[in-house]
N, C-alpha and C positions, 0 to 999 in steps of 0.2 A: 593548122594555121598558127604561126608563132607571132604573138603580139609583143611589141617592144615598147617599154615605157620611154617616153621622151624626156629630155632635160627640162628643168624648171623654166618656166616662161613659154613653153610650147604647149599648145592645147592637145589633149588626147581626143580621140573619137569618143563619142558618148558611151558606146557599148564597152570600150576598153577601160574607161574610167570606173566602171562598175564590175569588171571581170575579175573574180577572185584569183584566177590563174595568173593573170598579168600582175596583179597586186603582189601575189606571193613571189613571183619571179623577181620583181623589182626589189622586194624586201630581202630576198635571199642574196641578190646581187650586192646590196648594201652590206648585209651581215657577213658576206664573204671577206670584206675588207677589214672590218673591225666590229667589236660589240657596240650595240646601241641600247639605250634605254627605250622603253616602250613609247613614252611621249615624244622623244627625239625622232624615233623611227617613223612614228605617225606623222609628225611635222614634215619630215623629208618626203614621205609618200604623197602627202597632200600637195606639197610644192611641185611634185611631178605631175599633178593633175588628177590624181585619183580621188574619188568621192569618199568623204569621211565616214559615211554610213557603211560603205563596203570594206573599208580598211579594218574596222573593229573586229569582225569575225576572223579575218585572216591573222591579225595579231594575236588573238586568243588561241588560234590553232598553233601558231608558232611558239607561243608560250607553253602550251600543253605538251608540245614535243621537245621542249627545252632548247629550241634553237634561239629563242629570245628569252633572256633571263635577266631581270633587273638587278638581282643580287650579284650575279656574276659580273655584270657590267660595272657596278659600283666597286666591287672588290678589285677588278683589273684596273679601273681608272685610278683609284687611290694608290694602289701598288705602283703603278707606272709613274704617277706624278710625284709620289713621295720619294721614289728612287732617283728622280731628277732633281731633288733638293727643294721641293715645294712643301710648304707647311699646311697645317690643317685648315687655316682660315681661307687661304686661296683655293684649296681643293674643294672645300665646302661651297664656296661662292660659284665655282665653275660647275659643280654638280647641280646647284640650285638653278643656274641658267639653263641647264638641260632638263629641268622639270622633274628632278629626282625628289621624292618625299624626304622631308627633314628627318624623320625617324630613321630612315634607312641610312642617311648620311651619318647621323650621329652614331648609330650602331656600328657601322663599319670603320669610322674614324677612331672610335674607342678601341677597336681591335688591333690597331697599328701600335707597334712597340716604340716606346721612347722617342717622342718628338724632340725632346731636349738634345739627345744625341744626334738626331738628324739635323737640327739647327747648328750644332757644333761642327758637324762634318761639312755642311754647306758653307759655313763661315771659313773654315780652314781651306776648303777647295778654292774659294775665291781670293782670300787674303793671306793665306799661308798660316803657319803655326804661331807666329809672333802676335802677342796681344797688343791692342792699340794702347799707346802711352798717352797721347794727347786727346783732348775733347773732340777735335775735328775728325780724327781718324775713327774714334769710337762712334761718333754720330753717323759717319758714312757707313760703317758696318751695321749699325742698328737699322738705318734706312734700308739697306740691302736686305736684311733678314725680314723686316716688316713687309717689303715688297714681295718677298718670296712667300709670305703668308704665315709667318710664325708669330705667336703671341708674345707679349712683353715678358711673361714668365719664361718662355722658351729662350728668348733672346738673352735675358739676364743669366740664365743657366749656361748658355753657350759661351758668353763672354767670361763669366765667373769660373766656369769649369776649365776653360783654357788657362786662366790665371792660376788656378789651383794646380793644374797639371805641370806648369812651369816651375813651381816652387819646389 
């Protein structure tokens, strides 16, 4: 008998809500699409109607078999978002929203190479190589980099580094 997890908002039969096989199948279906952190996957499974008490042991089994790995999730998340031009502040905020522990976030963000250079690349990609001459243009570029999640230090280095490169 194949049990199928229903979408959020639809109730599961009581026996299916406690069935480890159905929980595992739903978790593997989600993990087949992308990596999840443990807390985020648990939230998704509860939204599908599975009981929290039955979800815990299944997630522990998935973690033991390395199908669910919080460190791998954080590494991939940071790598993907950093390559898209996002800074450490924004990435950390998004990871905190996904209930990732602060120690893990800090550890993996520190491992990323040169945020200043990433800020410089993001600025160049959006605005070109020319450095801003007037206050209005400079403020616009600063706001853009702040929105992307770069710190004031990274932004100063990005704008000063480009000025030094043109000299």
